[in-house]
N, C-alpha and C positions, 0 to 999 in steps of 0.2 A: 532772571529774578535774583535777588540777593539771598544769601543764606538765611537771614532773619525772616524773610518772607516765606521761604520754604518751611522753616521751623514753625512759624505761625500757622501755616496750613496743616502741618502734622498735628498741632494742638487742636485745631478746629475739627479735624477728622476724628481724633481720639475722643473728643468731647461728645461726639454723636453716639457713642456706645452707651447702652442703657446701664445705669448704676455704676458708671465708671468711677465716680468719686471726683476728687480734686485733681486737676491737670495743671501742672506748672511747666512753663516753657523754658525752664532752666533748673539748675540744681538748687534745692532749698534745704537748709538745715537750720536748727536753732537750739539753743541751750535753755530757753525759757519755756516752762510747761504750758503757759497760756498760748504762746505762739505755736508750740508743737501741736496742741489740740486744734487750733485755728487752721493751720496749714495742712494737717495730715488726717484729720478725722472727718467723717461724713456719716450722715444717717442713712443706712441702707436696711431695708426690711424692718423699719421702726427701731433699729438699734444703732447706737453710736459706735463706729468702728473705724479702724485705719483703712483707708481706701484712697491711695494717692499715687500719682504718676509724675515722673520728671523726664523731660526731653532735653537732650544735650548732644552737642557735636563731639565725636570721639576721634575723628581722623579726617583726612582729605587729600586731594591731589589735583594737580593742574596739568593738562595735556595741551601743549601748544603745537600747532602743526599746520602745514599748508592743506587746504581743502579746496575743492573746486565747486563753485556755485555760479549761478547766473546773475545774482544781484538784481533780479527783476528784468533782465534783458534776455534776448534769445541766444546770446553768446556765452560760452563757458569762460568764466574769469577766475583765475586762481585767487584765493583769498587767504588771509591769515585769521584763524579763529582759535579760541581756547575753550576747552571743555573743563568745567570745574566740577569736581566730585566732592560731595560732603557725606561723610559717614556719620550716621546718627544712632543714638541709643535711646530707647524708651525703657525706663525702669519703673516697675510697678510693685506695690506692696498692698496686701489685703490681710485683715485680721484672720488669725487662725483660731478656730474653736474646736472643730471636730471633723469627721468625715464629710458632713454636710457642707462645710465651708470649702473643703477641697473640691467638691463637685461644682460649687458656685465659681470658684476661682478658675477651674478648667474651662467652664462655660464662658467666663469673662475673657480668657485668653483667646478662645475660638472666635468670640465676637470681635475682638481687636484685629485678629488676622483677617476675618471676613471684610471688615471695613477697609483695610489697606490693600487687600487683594483686588478689590473692586475699584481702586483708585490709583492707577499706575503713574499718573502725572501729578499726584498730590495736589489736587484741586487746580490743575494747570499752572503750577508754580515751577515745575521742572520738566525736563525732557522725558525723564523716566525715573522710576524708583527701582532700585535693585532688589534682588531676592531677600526675603525676610528670614532671618535665623533667630532662634530664641533659646534661652535656657531657663529652667525652672528649678528653684530650690526653696528652702525654708531657712529663716534666720531671725535674729532679734533686730527689731526696729525700735530703738530706744529701749524701754523695758518690756516691750511686747513681742511675743513670738508671732511671726507673720509668714504668709505665702509671699514668694518673691519671684519676679520674672524680669528678664532683660531681653528686649527685642533689639536686633541690629539690622540695619539696611542702609543703602546709600541712595542719594539723589544726585542727578547730574543736570547741569545747565550749560548752555552754550553762550559764550560771550565774544565780543570783539570782532565782528565781521568787517574787515577793512581790506581794500585792495593791497596786494603786496608790491 
């Protein structure tokens, strides 16, 4: 699968989380207030609030090397293959109001982790998803103080099986 297919699967998985808000498959920013509200605000619990997520690639690697496989025959045949690794970040923001929103945000983080823990192949778009790490902080998002999290993990795919 191609990187954009894997990234689309990540978006699809993230969108299954209850009250996730808006999910963007790339980095989104704007200087216009109307677009800011359109791209980053969502109604959650009958309140308009920031609830937005951005998925983007942060790193990668390619490993070329001889591997042995059968290519559908009973004989072992050396092949040349490549393992492509894509490192992704999912960055999320949610409105900060009080202790109650902190509990909601922690639950949201746990729900995101649960969805990805249960889906190691990212909807069958990769061989595997690597371990998930995340960091939580609070910051300003435009003029608004928000909860913030960054999840990091990688996905690998195998390409180029050809006889050497």
